[in-house]
N, C-alpha and C positions, 0 to 999 in steps of 0.2 A: 416206278412212281408216276402214276397217272395224274394224280391231283396236285401233287406238291413236288417241288424241287428241293431235295435235302442237300445242303452244302456243309462240309466239315471245315471249321476254322481251326487253325493251329497257331500257337504262340511262337515267339522267336526261337525258342529252344526245341521246337518240334512237338511239344506236348499237346495232345488234343485239347481243344478248348470246348466250352459248352456249345452244344448244337443249337442252331437257330433255325426254326421252321419258318420258311417264307413261302407264302402262296405263289404259285407260278404266275409270272407276269406282273407281280406287285413290286417292281423295282423301286418305285417312289416310296412306297410304304417302308420297304426295307431300309432305304437310305435314311429316312426320318428316324427309324428305330435305332440305326447305328449311331447317328448324331446324338440322340438322347442318351445312349449308353456312354459315349465319349464324354459328354458334358457331365453326366453323373459321376464318372470316374474322376474328372478334373476337380469337381466340387469336393468329392471325398478326399482326394489327395491334398487339396488345399486345407480342408478341415483338419486332417491329420497333422499337417505341417503347422497350422496355427495352434492346435492343442498341444503340440510338442513344446511350445514356449513355457507352459506352466506344468508340464508333466515330468515326473510323477507328482501327485498331489496327496501325500499322506496326511497333511494337516490343512484343513480348510481354513482359508483366510490368510495364508502365507502370501505376501505380496509377489506379484509377477514382476520380474525385472525386464523391462522392454528396452532394447537398444534399437531405437528407431532411426532409420536413415532416410526414408523418403518413400516414393512409390514402390509398389511391389516389383521385385526383380527376380530373375532366375539365373542359376548357373548351369541348368540342364541344357543339353543339346536341343537345338530347334527341332520341331516336329518333322521338318523336311529331311533331317538327318536320321532320326530314329524311327519315324513312322508312328510315334506315340504322341498323345496330347501332352502339352507342357502344363503342369499344375502351377497355380499361383504360389509364389514363395514369399515368406517374410524376408525383408531385406537384411543383408549381413554386413554391409559396408556403410560407415557413417557418412552422412551428407549434411554439411553445415547449413545448407539452404533449405532443408526440409523440416517439417514439423508433424508430429502425430496429432496435432490439434486442428487439422484441416485435411482436405483431400479425401473426403469420405465417399468413395465411389466403389462400384462392384469390381473395378480393376485394381483395387488396392486391398491390403490386409490391415489397414489402419485401425478399423474398429476393434479388431482382435487384440490390439495392444492393451485395451482396458476392459473389454467385455467378452463374455463367453455365453453362447446361447444355451448350452446344456450343462456346463460345469461351474457356472457362476456361484459365488458365495454371498454376494451383496445383493440387496433388494433392487438395485438399478442394473442388474445383470452384470455386475462388476466382478473383477477377479479378487477383490479384497472386501472385508466386511466393513471397513470404515473408509470414508472419503480421504482423509489425510494419509492413510497407509497407501492408498492407491497412488496419490500424487508423489509421495516420498519414494515409491518404488522406482521412480525415474529421477526425481529432483533431489537426489542425494549426492550428486557429483559424478555419477557413473553412467546413468542412462540419459542424462541431459546436461547441457552446459552449465546450468544454474544449480548450485548446491544449497537449496533452501533449508533442507533438514539440518545442516550444520548450524544454522542460526538458532535452532531450537535446542541444540545440545551445547551451545556456547556456555562455559562455566561462569563467564563474566556477567551474564544476564540474570538479575535477581528474579525471584518469584513475584508474580503479581500480588498486590495487597489491596483488595477492594475496600477494606476498612479504612485505609489511609489514602484511598484514591490514587494509588501508585501502581502504574501499569507499565510493564516493560516488554510485553509481547501481545500480539494477536494470537492467542494460544488455541490451536485446533484441538478438538476432542479426539481421544483415542478409543472411545467407546461407542459414540453415536455415528450412525450412517449419515444423518442430516438430510434435510429436504433440499430441493433444488434451489440454487441461488436466484432463480428466475421468479420465485414467489415473493410477494410483498409481505414477508413474515415479521418485519420489525415495526410496521405502522401501528402507532398507538399502543404499543405493548412494551413491557419491561422484559426484553428478550435478548439479554446480552450474551453474545457468543461470536466466535469468528472462525468459521470453517473456510477452507480454500475456495469453495464455490460461492461464498458470500461476496468475494471480490473478483473472482475469475470465472469466466465461462469456458470450460475446457474444450468446447467444440468449435470455438470461433477465434481463438488466439492467433496472433501473428507477431512479426518482429518489428513492427513500426514503432517509432518513438512518439512521445507526446510533443505537441507543437504549441508554441506561444501565440496567443491571440489577445486582442484588447478586452475580451470578456473572460479571460482565464486560459488555462492550458487544456488542450484536447486530451481525450482518453488515449493512452498508448495502446499498442497491440496487446499488451498483457491484460488490458481491461476491455478489449473489444467484445461486444455482445453481452457485457455485464449489465445488471440492473442497478438502479440507484434512485436518488431523489433530487429533483431540480431546485435551483434557487429562484428561477423565474419561469413559470409561476411557482411561488414558494411552496415547498413541501409536497409537490406533486410526484407521485411514483413515476419513474421513467425507465422504460425498457425498450431498447438499450440506451445507455448513457452516451452522451457525446463529449462531455467534459470530465476531466479526471476527478475534480472535487466532488462531483455528483455521487460517486461511489462512497466517498467519505461521509457525505451528508446523510446517507442511509442510516447510519448509527450515531452520528455526531451532530444531530440537530433535533429540533422539537417535533420532527415527524415521528419520532419514537419516544419512549419514556426514558428519560435520562436518569442516571443513578442519583440517589439521595446523598446528602453530604452533611457532615457535622461541623465543618469549618469552612470559611470562605475560600481558602486556597484549595480545598478539595472539590469545589463545585465544578461540575461538567456543564459547560455552557452551550447554547444553541449557535452553532457556527454559521448557519444560514443568516441568522439575525445579525451576528457580529460582522460578517463580511459584506453586508448590504452596502452598495455604493452610496446610498442616501445618508449613511452615517457621517458624523463629523470627522472621524478618524478610524482607519482600519489598515491592516496589512493587505496588500493588493492581490487578493486571490480571484475576485470576480471582476475587478476593474482596476486600472491604474490608481495609485494613491493620490491624495490631495496635497501632500507636502512636496511641492515641486520646485522649491527654491534652490539657489546655487549651493547652499550649505549641504542640503540633502544629496545633491548630485555629487559633491565632493566626498561626502561620507561614504556613499555607495561605491565610489571608485577605489576605496581603501580596504574593502573586505578581503578576508583571507582565502575565500573560495569562490563565491558567486560574484558576478559582475553585472548586476542589474542596473537599470537607469530609472529615473523618476517616471518614465513613460511605460515601464514594463509591468506585467503581472507576474506573480510568483506561484509556485506549486506548493501544495501541502507538504509534499515529500522533500522540499528544499529545507524544511525544518524537522519534519518527522520522517526520517528515512534511515537507510542502512549506513551506519558509521564505518563499516568495514571496507567500503569501496574507496579505493585510493584515487584522489583527484578526479572525481566525476564531473562530467559536463552538466549544465543545468537541465538538459533534457534526458539525462541518463535514467536507466531503470533503477530506482532507489526504493525497492519494495519495503513497505512498513511491516516487517514480520516480527523482528525483535530488536532490542537495543539495550546496551548497558545503562542508558540514561533514562530516567523516569520520563514518562510521556512519550516514549519511543522516539526520543529526539536524536538528531543526527550528530549532535555535539553537546557538551555539558552546559547546563544553565542552572545557576543557583537562584532560586526564586522563593523558597519557603523559609530558609534558615538565615537569620541576620548574622552579621559579623559580631563576634565577641569583642570585648574591650582589648585593644592592643593587637588584634588580628590584622595582618598586612593585606594590602591589595594583591589579588591573584588573578591574572588575566584569564586563567582557565575557568574561573567562576562564570565568565560571560562569553565563553568560546562560541556559543550558539549565535549570539548577537554579532560577534566579530566576523562571522562567515560572510555577512553582507556589509556591515558598517565598520569603518575604520576605527581602530582602538586609540588613536593618538589623543583625542580630547580627554580620555579618561586617565591619562598619565600626566597631563599638563596641570600643574598646581598653581599657575600664575594668576588665573582669573581674567586674563586678557582675552579680547575678542579673537575668534578663530574663524578660518574660512570653511571649516567642516562641521560647524555646529552653531546654532543660534544661542545656545546656553553656554556661557563661558565658564561655568563653575562645575562642570562634570568632574574634573580632576580634583578640585577642592573637596568635593564630597567623597570620592572614592579613595583619596590619598590622605586627606588632612583631618577631616572631622572626627571627633571623638565625642561621645554623648554623655549627657546626664540623664538619659532615659532609664527605663526599667532594665534590669539585667537580663530579662528574657531574650532569647534569640528567635522566638516564634513570631513570624511576620503578622500573624493574626491576633497578636496580643496588643491591645491599645496602649500606646505610650512606650512600647519596647524599643530598645536601640541604644547601646552604649558604644558600638564600634563604628567603623566606616560604613558608608552607604553601599547598597547593592541596587542594581538597575530596577528591580521589581518594586522598590519602595515608591518610585515615581511613575513607573510604567507597569502597573500591577496586572491588569488584564491585557495581555500582550497581543491578542488577536484584534482587539478593537476597544474603544472607550465606551461603546454603547451599553455594556453590561457592567460598568464599573461598580464596585461595592458602595461608593459614595454617589448617591443619585445626582448630586450637583456636578459631578465630573463627567457625566455621560455625553455631554455635548462639547467636550474639550477636543482640540486638535492636537496634532503632533504626538499622539499616543499617550498623552499625559493623563493619568488617573492614579490616585494615591492608594496605597495599601492600608489595611486596617490599623497598622501600628502608627501611621501618621494621623495626627489628631487636629481638630479645629482649635483655634484659639478661643478664649473666652468671648461669648457673645455670638459665635458663629455655629452653624449646624454641620459644617463639613470643612475639611481642608480645601483651600481655594487657590486657583491659579488663573491668570489672565495674560493674554498676549498684548504687548504694547510696542508698536513699531517693530524694530528689529530685535526687541528683547521682550521682557515680561516681568511679572511679579508674583510672588507666592505669599499667601496669608494662611499660616498654619503653625503647628507645633510638631517638631520632628527631632528625635534624638535629644529630647529635653530642652530644645531651644525654640524660642518663639520667632517667627517671621511675621511681622505685623505692620506693614508687609515688608518683604525683602525684594528690592528691585534689581534687575540685571539688564 
C-alpha cells in the first residue's frame, strides 16, 4: 500500500467492522472522522431511546405517558469502562424537584416528552392531536403529582349551561389543537373557550407560589410566562403577566366581548372595572379594601378558612378555586378547573334563588362568605349592636323576617320575596358596587347594592341606603315591607 494505510477495525466480539480508508499521514483528519461517527452514533441511540417512549404507535394521536424525573440520566457503564460512547437516556427514576416544563438543553431529553421531530401527530410537533390530551397524558395522577384530569371526570360537576350563564368548568376542547396561548386571541372578540395553554405556558412553569403584595397577588409558577391583560394600564395585553389576576382579566373583562344575558343575575361583568381601587367599594383584588373599621377586622378574624386582614389583598382563586383541596393555605395552588358550585366557586353560595315561605336559615347557603367573614352576626336575632358588624339586624333578616312579597323565588323578579333574606338581596354584585343594577347604588360603600327584587318606595327611583355615624338607614320596599326609612 504505497499511497494509503488500510487498517482493519473489529468490534468487541471480533467481528470485522467496516473498513475505513485513511490517507497516510492524515491522523488529524482520521480523528475528526472518528469523533463524527461517535457523535452520530450517540445521537442515533438517543433518538431510538426517545422514540421508544411512544413506540409502537399503531394509532396516531394516542397520548404518550411521560414519567419525567429530571435531567437525562444513564444506567449504562461509563465510556471509560466499555470503550463505547454513552447515549443520552430518558430518566427512569422520579425526582420531586424536577419538572418537564424547563431545562431545555442539548444535555437533556426534556423536549422529547411532548414533541417528536419525525413521528409527531400534532401540528405543533406534539405527540397528541389535541392540546388537552397532551397535558392529560401526564396530569392524570400518574405522570405528574397533580391529577387535573380527575376534576373533569368528577360526577358531581354539572355541565356548563351558557343559556343560564351557569358555568362549572373551564372545559378544554377534545377536538381542537388550539393556537398558542401567547397570542392575543381574545381581544375585542367573542371567543369563549378555555384550553390549557390559555392559562399556562408549558415551557416556563415552575413550582413557586403566588405572593401577596399591596397591589394584588403575584403570578405563581403555574402561570409563569403566561399572557394576560393588565389592570393598569387598563385592558393592555401583557406578555408575560406579573400578577395572577391578569390571566383572569384576559377573559373576564371588557378587553374581550363578554357573553350576552337575558337576566340581570346572568350578566358577566367587567372585572377590571369592578376591582378598580378608585371605586367606592370592592373586594380587594387590586388593592386593600376601604372598609377598614374594627368591625370588619373582627369579622375577618372569624372566617372558617382564610385569615385576611383589612390591609390585605385577596386572590380570585380564594373564591373561585378547587373545593377538593383540604385546608389549603391562602397561597396554595387552587386551580380554577372545575367545581360542583356554579361560578366555579370554592364553596357554595346561594345568590339567585330566594328563600320560600317557611324555609329555615341554612349556613351552607352562604358557605362562601363564611370562608372569610364570621357567621355569628347572621344567627343573632337580638338586633343589638355587635363588635363584628356595623349592621345589627343581619340575624333578624336571615332568621326572623317573613314576607308579604310575591311568591316568586327568582331574585330578578321585582317585589319577590316571602321567605327569609339571603346575602345577595343587599349585596347583589359581590365583586364591587360599581356595576350595581340600581344606578343609585353604584357609589355605595360596604358592598351594599340591592338586588332587582328589592324595590323603591313610592316617589323614589331606586332602593336607597346611606351611612350615618356608626349605623345607617334604608329607604326601600323589601319582602312586602316598606322601610321609609328604617334606621339602625
